[in-house]
Structure formats: C-alpha cells, structure tokens
C-alpha positions in Angstrom: 25.0 25.1 -14.9 21.7 24.4 -16.7 19.5 27.3 -17.7 16.4 25.0 -17.9 13.3 26.4 -16.2 12.0 22.8 -15.7 13.2 21.1 -12.6 12.9 17.4 -11.7 12.4 15.1 -8.7 14.0 11.7 -8.2 11.0 9.7 -7.0 11.6 6.4 -5.2 8.6 4.0 -4.8 9.3 0.8 -2.8 6.6 -1.7 -3.3 6.4 -5.3 -2.0 7.8 -6.6 -5.3 10.6 -4.2 -5.5 11.4 -0.5 -6.1 10.3 1.7 -9.0 12.5 4.8 -9.6 11.4 7.7 -11.8 12.5 11.1 -12.9 9.5 13.3 -12.7 9.2 17.0 -13.5 7.8 19.3 -10.9 4.6 19.5 -13.0 4.1 15.8 -12.8 5.5 14.7 -16.2 7.3 11.3 -16.0 10.4 11.4 -18.2 12.1 8.1 -17.2 11.5 5.2 -14.9 13.1 1.9 -14.0 12.1 -1.1 -11.8 13.9 -3.9 -9.9 12.4 -7.1 -8.6 12.8 -8.2 -5.0 12.0 -11.5 -3.2 10.1 -12.1 0.0 11.2 -14.8 2.3 8.2 -16.7 3.7 8.6 -19.0 6.7 6.3 -21.9 7.8 5.3 -20.1 11.0 3.6 -17.1 9.1 6.8 -15.1 8.7 7.4 -12.7 5.7 10.7 -10.9 5.5 12.8 -8.8 3.1 16.4 -7.6 3.0 16.3 -3.8 3.7 19.9 -3.4 2.4 18.7 -4.9 -0.9 15.9 -2.3 -1.0 18.5 0.4 -1.0 20.9 -1.4 -3.4 18.2 -2.1 -5.9 17.1 1.5 -5.8 20.7 2.6 -6.4 21.0 0.4 -9.4 17.7 1.6 -10.9 18.6 5.2 -10.3 22.0 4.9 -12.0 20.4 3.3 -15.0 18.0 6.2 -15.3 20.7 8.8 -15.0 22.8 7.1 -17.6 20.1 7.1 -20.2 18.3 10.3 -19.3 19.0 13.6 -21.0 18.0 15.5 -17.8 21.0 17.5 -16.5 21.9 16.4 -13.0 21.9 19.9 -11.8 18.2 20.1 -12.7 17.3 17.4 -10.2 16.3 19.4 -7.2 14.7 16.9 -4.9 14.3 13.3 -3.8 11.0 12.0 -2.5 10.3 8.5 -1.1 7.0 6.6 -1.0 6.8 3.0 0.2 4.8 0.1 1.4 3.9 0.5 5.1 3.2 -1.6 8.2 6.7 -3.0 8.0 9.4 -2.9 10.6 13.1 -2.4 9.9 15.3 -2.7 13.1 18.4 -0.6 12.5 21.5 0.4 14.6 22.8 3.9 15.3 24.2 4.2 11.8 20.9 3.2 10.2 22.2 -0.3 9.2 19.7 -3.1 9.5 20.4 -5.6 12.4 18.0 -8.1 10.8 15.6 -8.5 7.9 12.6 -6.2 7.7 9.3 -7.7 8.9 6.9 -7.5 6.0 3.2 -6.4 6.2 2.3 -10.0 5.3 3.9 -11.3 8.4 1.5 -12.7 11.0 3.8 -14.0 13.7 3.0 -11.2 16.1 -0.7 -11.8 16.0 -0.7 -13.7 19.3 0.8 -10.7 21.1 -1.7 -8.3 19.7 -4.5 -10.7 20.8 -3.0 -10.9 24.3 -2.8 -7.1 24.4 -6.5 -6.8 23.5 -7.6 -9.6 25.7 -10.1 -9.1 28.6 -12.7 -11.2 30.4 -15.3 -8.8 28.8 -14.8 -7.9 25.2 -16.3 -5.5 22.7 -15.2 -6.1 19.1 -12.7 -8.6 20.4 -11.1 -6.1 22.8 -11.3 -5.2 26.4 -13.7 -2.2 26.7 -11.2 0.1 28.5 -8.4 -0.5 26.1 -10.8 -0.3 23.2 -12.0 3.1 24.3 -8.4 4.4 24.7 -7.3 3.2 21.3 -10.4 4.4 19.5 -10.4 7.8 21.2 -6.7 8.5 20.7 -5.7 6.8 17.5 -9.0 6.2 15.7 -8.3 2.4 15.5 -6.8 -0.5 17.3 -4.5 -3.5 16.7 -5.9 -6.2 14.6 -6.0 -10.0 15.1 -4.3 -10.6 11.8 -0.8 -9.6 13.0 -0.2 -7.4 10.0 0.2 -4.3 12.0 3.6 -2.7 12.8 2.8 -3.1 16.5 2.5 -6.9 16.0 5.9 -6.9 14.2 7.6 -4.9 17.1 6.1 -7.2 19.7 7.2 -10.3 17.7 10.8 -8.9 17.8 10.6 -8.0 21.4 9.3 -11.4 22.5 10.7 -13.9 20.0 13.9 -12.1 18.9 15.0 -10.2 22.0 18.5 -10.0 20.7 17.4 -8.1 17.6 15.1 -5.8 19.7 17.9 -5.0 22.1 20.3 -4.3 19.2 17.9 -2.0 17.4 18.5 1.7 17.9 15.4 2.6 16.0 12.5 0.6 14.6 11.7 2.2 11.2 9.0 2.0 8.5 10.5 1.6 5.0 10.1 5.2 3.9 11.9 6.4 7.1 14.7 3.9 6.5 15.1 5.4 3.0 15.1 9.0 4.1 17.7 8.2 6.7 19.9 6.6 4.0 19.5 9.8 2.0 20.0 12.4 4.7 21.4 10.7 7.8 18.4 11.9 9.8 16.1 9.7 11.7 12.5 10.9 11.2 9.1 9.3 11.1 6.3 10.5 8.8 2.8 10.9 10.1 1.3 8.4 7.6 3.6 5.6 8.6 3.2 5.6 12.3 -0.5 4.8 12.6 -0.1 1.0 12.4 1.9 1.1 15.6 -1.2 2.4 17.5 0.8 4.4 19.9 0.4 8.0 18.5 -2.3 10.5 19.3 -3.8 11.1 15.8 -6.7 13.3 16.8 -5.2 16.4 15.2 -3.9 15.7 11.6 -1.8 18.9 11.9 0.2 17.7 15.0 0.8 14.0 15.8 2.5 13.0 19.0 3.5 9.7 20.6 1.2 9.0 23.5 2.9 7.9 26.7 -0.1 5.9 28.0 -0.4 3.9 24.7 3.3 3.4 24.6 3.2 1.9 28.1 0.1 -0.2 27.3 1.8 -1.6 24.2 5.2 -2.2 26.0 7.2 -0.3 23.4 10.3 1.8 24.3 9.9 5.4 23.1 13.6 5.8 22.4 13.4 3.1 19.7 11.0 5.2 17.6 12.1 8.1 15.4 10.7 11.6 16.0 7.5 12.4 14.2 7.8 15.0 11.3 4.8 16.8 9.6 3.9 16.3 5.9 5.9 18.3 3.3 8.9 18.8 5.7 12.2 19.2 4.0 14.5 16.9 6.0 17.8 18.1 4.5 20.1 17.5 1.6 21.6 14.3 0.3 24.6 13.2 2.3 27.9 12.9 0.4 27.7 9.1 0.7 24.1 9.0 -0.7 24.9 11.4 -3.5 28.0 9.4 -4.6 26.1 6.1 -4.5 23.2 7.5 -6.5 25.2 9.6 -8.9 23.6 12.9 -7.8 24.8 16.1 -6.1 24.5 17.1 -2.5 22.2 20.1 -3.3 19.3 17.7 -3.8 16.7 18.3 -1.1 14.9 15.4 0.5 11.3 15.6 1.8 9.8 13.5 4.5 8.6 10.1 3.1 5.1 8.9 2.7 3.2 5.6 2.5 2.1 4.4 -0.9 -1.6 5.0 -0.1 -0.8 8.7 0.6 1.3 9.3 -2.5 -1.1 7.4 -4.7 -3.9 9.6 -3.6 -2.0 12.6 -4.9 -0.8 10.7 -8.0 -4.4 9.7 -8.9 -5.4 13.3 -9.4 -8.4 12.7 -7.2 -7.1 15.0 -4.5 -10.1 17.0 -3.4 -12.1 15.9 -0.4 -14.4 12.9 -1.2 -12.9 12.3 -4.7 -12.2 8.6 -4.7 -9.6 6.3 -6.4 -9.3 2.6 -6.6 -5.8 0.9 -6.7 -4.8 -2.5 -7.9 -1.1 -3.2 -7.5 0.4 -5.8 -5.2 -2.5 -5.0 -2.9 -5.8 -3.3 -3.6 -7.6 -0.5 -1.9 -10.3 2.3 -2.1 -9.4 5.7 -0.7 -10.1 9.4 -0.7 -9.1 12.6 1.2 -11.5 13.7 4.0 -11.4 16.7 6.3 -12.2 14.8 9.5 -11.1 11.8 11.7 -13.4 8.8 11.9 -13.6 5.1 12.5 -15.8 2.1 11.7 -14.5 -0.8 13.8 -17.0 -3.3 12.4 -15.7 -3.0 8.8 -12.0 -2.2 9.5 -12.3 1.4 8.1 -10.4 4.3 9.6 -8.7 7.5 8.6 -5.0 8.3 8.8 -3.1 11.5 8.4 -2.6 12.4 4.7 0.6 13.5 2.9 -0.8 17.0 2.8 -1.2 19.1 6.0 -4.5 19.0 7.9 -6.1 16.2 5.9 -6.8 12.5 6.4 -7.2 9.6 4.1 -9.8 6.9 4.3 -7.8 3.7 4.9 -9.5 0.7 3.3 -6.8 -1.7 2.2 -7.6 -5.3 1.2 -4.4 -7.4 1.2 -3.5 -9.1 -2.1 -4.9 -7.6 -5.2 -2.7 -7.6 -8.3 -0.4 -10.0 -6.5 -3.1 -12.6 -7.3 -2.5 -12.1 -11.0 1.2 -12.4 -10.4 0.6 -15.6 -8.3 -1.4 -17.1 -11.2 1.5 -16.3 -13.6 4.3 -17.7 -11.4 2.6 -20.7 -9.8 -0.1 -21.9 -12.2 0.4 -20.8 -15.8 4.1 -21.0 -16.2 6.9 -23.1 -14.8 9.4 -21.3 -12.5 11.7 -19.1 -14.6 9.8 -19.7 -17.9 7.2 -16.9 -17.9 7.9 -14.7 -21.0 8.6 -11.0 -20.6 5.1 -10.2 -22.0 3.3 -12.8 -19.7 0.9 -10.2 -18.3 0.0 -9.0 -21.7 -0.7 -12.6 -22.8 -2.8 -13.2 -19.8 -4.8 -10.0 -20.5 -5.4 -11.1 -24.1 -6.6 -14.5 -22.8 -9.0 -12.8 -20.4 -10.6 -10.8 -23.3 -11.7 -14.1 -24.9 -13.9 -15.1 -21.9 -17.4 -13.6 -21.4 -18.2 -11.5 -18.2 -18.7 -13.8 -15.3 -16.0 -16.3 -16.6 -18.7 -18.9 -17.4 -19.4 -19.2 -13.7 -15.8 -19.6 -12.5 -15.3 -17.5 -9.4 -12.0 -16.5 -7.6 -11.6 -15.2 -4.1 -8.5 -13.2 -3.7 -7.6 -14.0 -0.1 -4.1 -15.4 -0.5 -3.0 -13.9 2.8 -6.5 -13.6 4.4 -9.2 -10.9 4.3 -8.5 -7.4 5.7 -11.5 -5.1 4.9 -14.4 -5.1 5.2 -13.7 -8.0 7.5 -10.5 -8.9 9.5 -10.1 -12.6 8.9 -6.5 -14.0 8.6 -7.8 -17.6 8.5 -9.7 -17.3 5.2 -7.8 -18.2 2.1 -8.2 -18.0 -1.7 -10.1 -20.4 -3.9 -11.2 -21.0 -7.5 -14.9 -22.1 -7.4 -17.0 -23.9 -9.9 -14.3 -25.3 -12.3 -15.5 -27.7 -15.0 -13.8 -29.8 -17.7 -14.3 -26.8 -20.0 -12.4 -24.4 -17.7 -9.3 -23.0 -19.5 -6.3 -20.8 -18.7 -8.3 -17.9 -20.1 -11.1 -18.5 -17.5 -8.5 -18.4 -14.7 -7.1 -15.1 -16.0 -10.4 -13.3 -16.2 -11.7 -14.9 -12.9 -8.8 -13.4 -11.0 -9.5 -9.9 -12.4 -13.1 -10.3 -11.5 -12.4 -11.7 -8.0 -10.2 -8.7 -7.1 -13.0 -6.5 -8.4 -15.7 -8.3 -6.4 -13.6 -7.8 -3.3 -13.6 -4.1 -3.9 -17.3 -4.1 -4.5 -17.7 -5.8 -1.1 -15.9 -2.8 0.3 -17.5 0.0 -1.7 -20.8 0.5 0.1 -19.1 0.5 3.5 -16.7 3.2 2.3 -19.5 5.3 0.8 -21.5 5.0 4.0 -18.4 5.9 6.0 -17.9 9.2 4.0 -21.6 9.9 3.8 -21.9 10.1 0.0 -21.7 8.2 -3.3 -18.7 8.2 -5.5 -19.9 9.5 -8.8 -16.7 8.2 -10.5 -13.5 6.5 -9.4 -9.9 7.1 -10.7 -8.2 3.8 -11.3 -4.4 3.5 -10.7 -1.8 0.8 -10.2 -0.6 -2.0 -12.5 -4.1 -3.4 -12.9 -5.3 -0.2 -14.4 -3.0 -0.6 -17.4 -5.4 -3.2 -18.7 -8.4 -1.9 -20.6 -10.1 -5.2 -19.9 -9.7 -4.8 -16.1 -10.9 -1.2 -16.3 -14.1 -2.3 -18.0 -14.6 -5.1 -15.5 -14.1 -2.7 -12.6 -16.7 -0.3 -14.1 -19.2 -3.1 -14.6 -18.6 -4.7 -11.1 -18.5 -1.5 -9.1 -21.2 0.1 -11.3 -19.3 3.4 -11.4 -17.5 5.3 -14.2 -13.9 4.4 -14.1 -11.3 7.0 -15.0 -8.1 5.2 -16.3 -5.3 7.6 -15.3 -2.5 8.1 -17.8 0.5 5.9 -16.9 -1.5 4.4 -14.0 1.4 2.3 -12.8 3.4 5.4 -12.1 0.8 7.0 -9.7 3.0 6.5 -6.7 6.1 8.1 -8.2 4.0 10.9 -9.7 2.4 11.6 -6.4 5.7 11.5 -4.5 7.2 14.0 -7.0 4.2 16.3 -6.8 4.5 16.3 -3.0 8.2 17.3 -3.3 7.2 20.0 -5.8 4.6 21.3 -3.3 7.1 21.3 -0.5 9.6 23.3 -2.6 6.9 25.7 -3.9 7.1 24.6 -7.6 3.4 23.8 -7.6 0.3 24.4 -5.4 -2.1 21.9 -4.1 -4.9 23.4 -6.3 -2.8 22.8 -9.4 -2.3 19.0 -8.8 -5.5 17.7 -10.4 -4.7 19.4 -13.7 -1.2 17.9 -13.6 -2.7 14.3 -13.7 -4.2 13.3 -17.1 -7.1 10.8 -17.7 -6.4 8.4 -20.5 -9.9 7.0 -20.9 -13.2 6.8 -19.0 -15.0 3.4 -18.9 -18.8 3.4 -18.3 -20.7 0.5 -16.8 -22.4 -1.8 -19.3 -25.9 -2.7 -18.1 -25.8 -6.3 -19.4 -22.5 -7.0 -17.8 -23.6 -5.2 -14.6 -26.5 -7.7 -14.2 -24.1 -10.7 -14.7 -21.7 -9.4 -12.1 -24.5 -8.6 -9.7 -25.4 -12.2 -9.6 -21.8 -13.4 -9.3 -21.1 -10.9 -6.5 -24.0 -12.3 -4.4 -22.3 -15.7 -4.7 -18.9 -14.2 -3.8 -20.4 -12.9 -0.6 -22.2 -16.1 0.1 -19.1 -18.2 -0.5 -17.2 -16.2 2.1 -19.9 -16.4 4.7 -20.6 -20.1 4.1 -16.9 -21.2 4.3 -15.2 -19.0 6.8 -15.7 -21.5 9.5 -14.1 -24.2 7.4 -11.0 -22.0 6.8 -10.8 -21.3 10.5 -10.8 -25.0 11.2 -8.2 -25.8 8.6 -5.9 -22.8 9.1 -6.5 -22.3 12.8 -4.6 -25.5 13.5 -1.6 -24.2 11.4 -1.5 -20.9 13.3 -1.4 -22.4 16.8 
C-alpha cells in the first residue's frame, strides 16, 4: 500500500472531437493527460451521430496509456469523475449497451417535432402562450427551433426511428452513459437533463421530472434515468470497468457533469458573478449565480450547477474553436496532410496580420447561430476577400470572428446578471494562444485571465468536484487551486479597430439572415 498523502482522480472529459483523460491530484494539479480523436458522422438530412461504444473504447485506451507511463501508484487513485458534451442522446438497452449511434448536439433532424410541439394559432416568441408559460415557469426555458435540444433528438427517435425508441431501455446523456459503464447504475445528473425540457428546475437543490411536461412532450418516464443531486457518490467501479481501465474496484465514482459545469469549476472563477469565456469545439460565456432566470429573446437561461444550490448562466454559441479546426482540415491542408503542429503554425501566421485582418471578416456560424439569436439557417462566411488575402488573414480572421460572436453575446449576459464583468478567465484550447488571448481582450474590452493549462479546465474541474464530494477540498479552496498564467489587458488602438469591425459583424448578420433562410430553408424542408 502507498503511504502517499496525495491522492488522485481519474478525470474523463468527452468532447465532440474525442475524450481527454487526465490524472489530477485532489488539489487540482494535473500530472498526466492523454487524448483520442473521434469522428462525427454527418448525414444530408441534418443528422450528426457518434458511436458511443467508441467513446468508451477510446477513453479506455487513453486511460491505459496514462497508467502505463505515470508514476502515480494505482492505490492512490481514489475517484473517477466524468464530464462531457451535453444535449446528446444515447439510446441503450438494459445492460447499458447502445442500440444505435448517439444523436449529437449538432443534429437538427428533430427540429420539426419541436416546432410542432410549440405550434399554436397564437404565438409568443414562436410558441403557444399556454405552453410557453408552462415551460418558462417550470423549466426556465423552452425547446428551440434549431433541433439541437435533447428533446428534439428523443422526438426524432420516437417518430423517425421507432424501432430504436422501442428498443431503448434508457435515453442517456453522455456523462450518464459513462457513469453507468463505470458503476452499472443508471443515474441522470441535474445539469444534463435541462435540454429535455421535462424537469421542474425551480429549485436547484431538488430537481424532479414533471408529469405534465412529460405528457406534453410525449416522452415515456421509464426511459429516463432517475435524477441525482450534484456531488453524489454513485458507487465504486464495477469489476468489469476496473479490469478494462486497469484500476481497482475501490475507486469511487461521482455523478457526472456537463462540460459547462466542470469548466466553471476548472476556470477558477467559481464565486457568484465571476465570469469565464471558453473556446474549445464550441464557445460560451458563463458564471455561477444564486438564482433562476430566463431571457427568451436572447436565448439565455440558467441551469443547475455542479455544486449544490447554485445555477450557471447558460450562453452557448455553437461552433467556436471548431472553426479553427475546420479551417485546418478543409482549407489550409489536404486531408491527412496537416502536420502535428498545424495549430501552432496557424497561430504563428495569425501573428503576422494586423488587428482587423486588413478588413477580412469571418462569421463562425458553421452550424447556425445559437445565442444571442436562435437561427439554424444562418451559415458561416468569409467577407471582404481581396487578391492580397493570404492564409495568415484567414487564420486571424477566424480567431477574430469567434471573438466578435462572444462580444455580440457579452452585453446581453451582463444585463442578464445585472453587473459588468471586471475581468474574464479564458479557458479551452483557444486560450493556449497568446495571440487569441490578446484578441479576446481587445474585442471584449475586458482584462483576460489566461488560466494555466487552459485546455485542461474540464478535467481539472471534474477532478476538483470529485475532491469536494470526497471531502479532500472545500468549495472555498477551489479558486486558489487554479493558477493564472498571464493577464492580457485591452489595447486602446486595437479596441477601436475591433469596435468598427464588430459593427460590421452585426450588420452582416442582420442584412443577410433572410438570404440564408431562403437558401437553407429549402434544404431543411
């Protein structure tokens, strides 16, 4: 047996692009991490699917690599904690085995069923007033036209794949799929269920499925896992899971979380109204708040946090860092020819271009706009190219476009919480770039705190949640456990350039949304 006073958590972070696995001390120190890449299957009718078994298999491979090279004794690994992408649906049988691919958050095939559910001769915010009132009063939100909600995915399965729906014993979010694989227990975390719009979320301390909303949505209650509060210890690793991962069965597993929730902890900005901005596959702006609230006109709501009694402002924007990856894979390099340091090369190219990219502008709506507008017809564009436009311009313009999108969101979030963010912590893969950190500071006109190892915020947050659940650390100690690498201050000259470009960004969306609806509305029929 080890005599070490330091204990460790196996943190599993499943993103859209694949899992990240880390060994993290109960004080938040990341000692080893591994990643795996996963594909998404897109279909012409708006489908986006992933193989849930491959989620697990890739996590197992990465975990075994970590354990093989790590000097951490296996007996010092005391917990496993899972954080994942959310608003996905995994239909599984009684043994937790998938009966079809998982329906991804990018999938829009269920949009028509959510629209039908909201439909009424008289509408407010695109919804019948009685239904609107029930959803807003009980959940703090409502299904969106985009079809990205978990409710849309479930209705798609029920109507278009009835064989899959019938075969499904449970319809799980990814974090709940993983915790079942680890423990054999079906359980749903508070933070993952909100996109189903069938739970009473008025009390962050006690969420319950709502019979009236279940009936209105047409979902069978028995197909949903029981709701479990934050920081709940679900049990120990099963013998099968322990053997596959190379761990022991004394490892305790806590209830899973969504990536927004763990990132908020991993950002170190954990007190009420302390904000962080994230650029990974997606992008968002979030903070903890002590109340429940909604802004239906700008797609802002609050959802239960990963800590008891708190909510998180939910302001997610769809594709963020994925735009940079798209540029790498589809524009700058031929398939399979991108070098291992492609992102570093792209970052170096972006440095050579002045703020504003010599007038080149990028809109990051590869899968539509989510907040502060819900518009799944709008798509991405490079605007104002010339014969002098280079690859370097494209690289910087993508960074700036993602940042403009967050600036579009910022005043709505600040109005929502009733105060100005004095600074913002920056996490996710985008925050690894000092160039992007400075762009973010200049565009948002806020000091940007680049968190140390920003790409590991999810796994750090997941590990700290496990440490809190097992009493290794208190909530009050979390901020000190997360280090700031550097603070970037807004440059006045750059701020003026970006102010002008942002006005054009807003204007371009407003002037072209009808065109995108005409073009893409035909494709969605």
